[in-house]
C-alpha angles and dihedrals in degrees: 000000000000117000096245090065097039095102092049090047091053090049092052091048092049091058097054099099093037088054090055090054089048090054091047091054098039094045096040118161126016096354095060092036088056092052092049090050090053091055088062089061103039147336111298125203128191119209145162128030103008093060094042092050093046091058090045088053094247105132103177112115122201104145129043120199117194137175122195117211103214133041110272131167098257093174088061093046091048096042093115093049130072108240142164131210117226127215091268095054098259122141118232122195143137130243110188108310094338125098115216131203111187126185138189106225093232088060095057103112098215091067089068092047101048111044092173093067111103115252093229101109097222089053097041104049101055089050095049100060126100102222123056092224088064093053092107135076133189124222108220090193095050097031088227139126122232115194146151133239087259091069093048090050089052091054090050099045103025086221124138115229136158128255109180108026099192106096136158092214103052092153092057091047088057093050094043092051088062094038096053092042092056098036095052099027093244130151122240112229118241087239092057092044090055092050099048091042090053091048094051093048091049101043102025094213121199092239094180088060089047090055093049091053093048105031098020088235141054113262098171128033122230090250093051092052093046091051092046093052093048097045098041113190093343 
């Protein structure tokens, strides 16, 4: 890791065990028991919003995103829970008040797009995400964070950028760039602005419809988004 991020890297590493205790407390009961039972079957990795929010000092957990490293019979493990399988092969289910998304690593679509990404899961996942604040995973088994320089840069600058630009949901990436920026008071990098602006001009997405599908309501009008994309951080 480059020297300018060494202090941040050490800080992230120092929080690894404390993060496990945080999960144990925040996911008490059947949710955490389920995760622990999975670790007896395979390697389990946590990613996405929980980690981002933890480092932004937002400790409320609603959604849990997991990837399991080896092939396991998830239908057998989930037999007592009502679940659905989405179009990308992920399993969606609830445990108590928590919503779970659970993936087998071979079903993560980016693996088939980017052949240069190393197969090692802890190396692959942080490099396959769209947003830099998601460029980190946590090994439940090892109680350890794995991350890229992109994540450390995010912690230093508090600026949203992209890592892996290929994405099947470009319209949602556009909306979420604005959403996360405003929700967490983060800047959007000029580089990300150029990309999402280019996407919108090329594909002309109905972003109000995108919001209804994702948020079940419209947060930003078409005019607001157009103005936001054109003006950037100004």
